C-alpha positions, 0 to 999 in steps of 0.5 A: 499499500502506498500513502499519498498526500494531496495539498489543497489551497482555495483562493479568490482574487483578493485586494483590500486597502486599509489606512495604517490608522485603521490597523492601529499603526501610527504613521509617525513610527519609523519605516522599519516599525511600520513595515514590521507591523504591516507584515504581521497584519499581512500574515494574519490577513492571508491566513484568515483569507486563504483555505488550506487543507491536505488529505493523507490517503492510503491507496 
């Protein structure tokens, strides 16, 4: 018997524009701090918008 794994990703064409203020990010922060805060938000946004799954089957 061979085991296989099938990965599946479901996405839509998503685009969202959000003011930094709406994210709780102060525009007066340094560019590095803004980038770090946006990166953290982006990772959470992607994780919540994309459906990931996998199935392990025995053939």
